[in-house]
N, C-alpha and C positions, 0 to 999 in steps of 0.2 A: 756614462751618465752617473757619476758618483760625486758625493760631497763628503768632506770629512765629518764623521760622527753620525751619518745616516746610511741606510742601505737601500738599494734599488733592486727590486725583484725583476728577474729576467723572464719569469713565467707570467708575462703581462696580459696576454690575451685570454679572455674568459672562454672556457669551453662549455657548451651547453650540456647539462645532464640529460641522460636518455629519457627521463620522465618529465623534463621541463616542457611547459607549454610555451611555444614561441610566440611572442606578440607580433602583431603586424608591423609595428614600428618600435624602436627602442626609445630614443630621446632626441630632441632637437633643442640645443641650448639657445634660447632666444636672444640672449644678450651678446653672445660671442665672448672673446677673450682679449679685447683691446685694452689698452692702458687705462682708459676711463672706467672700464668695468672692474678691472683688478684694483684700481684705486679704492673703489667701494669695498671690495672683498677684503682688502688688507686691513680694514678698520675693525674686523670682526674678532671677537675674543669669546672665551667662555663667559666672562662677566656680562657682556652686552648682547650675546646671541645664544647662550646655552645655560643660563643661570638655572633654569628649571631642571636641568640634568645634574647640577653640581653635587647635590647630596647623594646621588646614586653612584658616584665614582669612588673607588677604593684603591689603595696601593695593591699592585700585583695583578690587576685585571687585564684581560685582553680586550682591546677596543678596535672596532672597525669604524673609521671616519670616511663614509662614502660621499663622494662629491666634495672632496676636501678643499678644492680651490687652492689659493696661495699658501695654505698651511698655517695661518695664524691661530685658528681654533685648534688645529691638530697639535701644535706645539704646547698649548695649554693643557689639552687632554693628556699628552704624554707626560708632562710634569706632574699632573695630578695622580696618575696611576704609578708614578715613580719608576725607578730603574728596574724594579722587578716585574713591572707590567710591560705590555707591548701594545703598540698601536700600528695598525695597517691603514695607511692613508691612500685611498683609492679615488681615481677620477677618470673620466672618459678621455681627457686630454693629456698626452705625454708632455706637451710643452708646459702646461700648467703645473704638472708634477715636478718638472725641473725647477720651476720657480719656488714651489713649496719646499723641495729638498734643500734649496739654498737658504731659504728662510729658517727652516728648522735647524740646519747646521749652524747658522749664525747665532741661534739661541743656545747652542751647546747641548742640544737634546740628542740622545743617541739610541733611544728605544723605539724608533719609527722605521718602517719599511714602506716604500712607495710602489704602487702597482696600478697599471691601467686596468680598469674593470668596468663592466656594464651592470648597472643596478638590477637589470632584469635577469641576468644570468651570471651570478657571482661564482668565481673559481675557488670557493672555500667549502670546507666540510660542514656537514650539519652540526649545529651547536658549537661552532668554533670560537665564538666571541661572547664575553660577558655583557658587553654594551655595544650596540650598533647605533651610530649617530649619523643623521642626515639633515643637514641644514640647507634650506631653500633648494631642495632636490625634487620633491614630489610634484611641485607645480610645473616642472618641465618634462615629465615623462608621459608617454602615451597611455600607459597602464599603471596608474599609481597603486591600485589594489594588488596587482600582480607583483609590483616592486616590493610592496610591504610584505607579501607572502614570502618573497625571496629573502628579505631582511630577517623575517621571523625564522626562516629555515636555518640561517647561519648563527642564530642566537641560542645560547645555552639555556637549558631549563632554569627558570628563576632569574634569567637575565632580562634586560630591557632593550627595546627599540625606542630611540628618542628622535622624534621628527619635529621640525619647526619650519613653517612656511608663512610667508606674508599673504595678506588678502588685499589685492590691489583695489578692490571696490571700497575698502575702508580708508583709503588715502584721502586726507582732508587738509586744506591749507587756507591761509589768510595772509595778505589780502587776496580777494578774488582775482583770478588771473585766467582769462579765457583761453590763452594759449596752453596753459597747463591742463585745462579740461580736454583740449584737443590731443595733447600729448598722452593723457591717460586712455582716452578712447582708442588712439592709435596703438599703444602698447598692448592693450587687452585684445585687440583684433589680431595683431601679429602673433601673440602668444597662442591664441586658440587656433589660428591657422597652422601653427607648428605642432598642433596636437597636445598642447599643454593646457593647464587650467590656472589662469592668473589669480583667481579668487580661491586658492587652495586652502588657505588658513581655516576657513569655516568648515571644510570638508574632511579634515584630518581624522576626527573622531569616527565619522561614518566610514571612511576608507579603512581605518584600523579594524573596526568591527567586521567589515566585509572580508578582510584578510585573515580572519580567524582569531583575532585577539579578543579575549573576554574581560581581561583586567586592564583597563585603560584609564589613565588619569589625564584629563584634558584641561589645559590652561591657556592663557593668552598673555602677551606682553606687547609693549609698544616701543617703537623708535620715534623720538621727537627731536626736531631741529628748530631751535628758537633763538639761540645766541648768535651774535654776528659771525663768529667763527664757524659755527655749525651751518648757518645758512650759506656762507661763502663756499664751504666744502661741498655740501649736498647740492646746492643749486649749480655750482660750477661743474661738478661731476656730471650731472644730468644734461647741462647745456652742451658739454663735450660729447656725451654719449649719444644724444639724439641726432648729432650731425656726423659722428664718426664711430660707428659700431655696426655689428650685425643687424641691429634694429633699423638703423638708418638705411643700410643697403637693401634690406628686405622691403622697407616702406617704399623706396623709389622703384625697385625692380617690379613690385606687384602693383604699382600705380596707386598706392594708398596715400602718398604724399609726394611732393616734389622737393627739390633742394631748397627752394625759397620758403616753402612751408615749414620745413624742418628748421631753417634758420630763424624763422619767426618764433618757433617753439623754444629754441635756444635763448633767444632774446627775452622771452617770457620768463624763463628760468632765472636769467641774470637779473631781470627787473625784480622778481620776487626776492631773490637773495639780497638785493640792496635795500629792501624795505626795512625800516627800523622796527616795525612791529610784525615782521614776517614770522610765520609759524607753520610748521608742517608736521603731521603725525600719521602713523599707520599702525594697524593691528597685525600681530603675528599669532596664528594658531600654533599650539604645541600639544604633543601627546607623548606620554611615557607609557608604552605598551609592554606589559610584562609577559614574558614567554611562559 
């Protein structure tokens, strides 16, 4: 599992520390890793997903990108800390890390190592990183406060933990679309059944303080889709995702929806995307928590 210009660590499995408190569950990634999901993740950059962190990045820093996904933000982070810096890209899925490694290699970035890791039990030394970055991670874990404590542990004195999560309850759209209302209700139900918190954005500040951080800057930012191209991309992605992803399989298996109902939700997404005055927006909570 190698790509030119990047390294893959073979010490992939996290080993719990003797003093670690083991959570009852680790994490269930509600979306899964189908193409429709990664299509969304591949659009993410530091510019549109981590702008709140940009001014804290310096050449030569050591960065942990936990839950790195397909590596698009990772590559930006690696370029910003320069060849003298290093980035560890960690994810729970080895398959996703292969995708990330290929992307980073294609960007010509060589200061990244890829490792499978569990956010609750990280295989890193205390204070190993100057910056720890987690984008859309804490909404999916069973113990977000415990995860933040672990992220704090591996952050150096004076370093920062940067976390950003969407708040699903803030999702709003026009024109009114009853099938999108049903879609949102379904997603939030499945996410909570999986042990996650879909409305994580508003809770980040509280979770960070509970994890022991006292110096926390809390902000928010939005994603908005209103142009024809944006609507086609966002609506088409969710139309595919609601019929062919882990969400769809869980919905049918648990009896929350049948395939016909999911197809109606997909049609609702396509109808919204085709509307000339269509608009969709959501709020993301952000915290910069200083160690």
